[in-house]
C-alpha positions, 0 to 999 in steps of 0.5 A: 868447302863450297858444297858444305856452304851450299848444303847449309844454305837452304836450311839457313834460308828456310829455318833461319838456323844452321843445323847443329853438328853432332859432337864426337862420341869419342870426345865425350867418352874421353872426357868422362874417363878423365873425369872419373880418373881425376875423381880418384886423384882428388880423393887421394890428395884430399885424404892426404891433406886431411891426414897431414893437417891432422898430424900437424895440428896434433904435433904443432908442426908448421903449416909448410912442406908436405901439409901445404903441398897436399892442400895445394895439389888437392885444390889444383886437382879440384880445379881441373875436375871443375873444368872437365865437369863444366865442359861435360855439363855445358857441352854434353848436357843437351846431348845426353838428357835433351835438356831444355829449360821448357822441360826442366820440371819433367827432367827433375822428375827423373832421379838420374837427370836430377842427380846430374843436373842439380845434385852432383853439380851443385854439391861438387861446386860447393865442395870445391869452394870449401877446398879453396876457402880451407886453403886460403884460411890455412895460408893466411892463419897466424899460427901453425895450429890454426892453419892446420886446423883450418885445412883439416876442418874445411877439407874434411867437410869438402870430403864428406860432400864429395863422397855424397855427390860422387856417382859411385858404381854401386848406385842404381841408375846413375852410378859410373863405372870405376 
């Protein structure tokens, strides 16, 4: 312990800062795989929630049971995905892209950096907000048809945004495997 402090002391005195320790590569890889896996859980839950809401809207079934649970699980998976994405963004963005505000214009010129720094992050955040709005509006609706319609419409819009913002494996330059 004392040798670590002594080795950092000259850097602190000369540069005024302690050097940044590298973040373990395994942590980044593990979080990326988890982020990719949860993407499919969200898509499955979102499609199920849309399907059950559509079915409930057509039949006039109450907003309860499987329809409500599918909406809730979609929202939970979306929140988990947001948490993992925020960790990846705030902890690893400078490691992966050497992101600095002074280089913002330069980074936006590169389509891969622009996609992950702006497009992916902003669109996914909007989609998660829409999922929350849809669930709350469905829960507070006064009739079953309105509740099912709210979940159907808001979740469908969120699904379209998510499909646009996912870095699919076939996308050149910034596609993610599986």
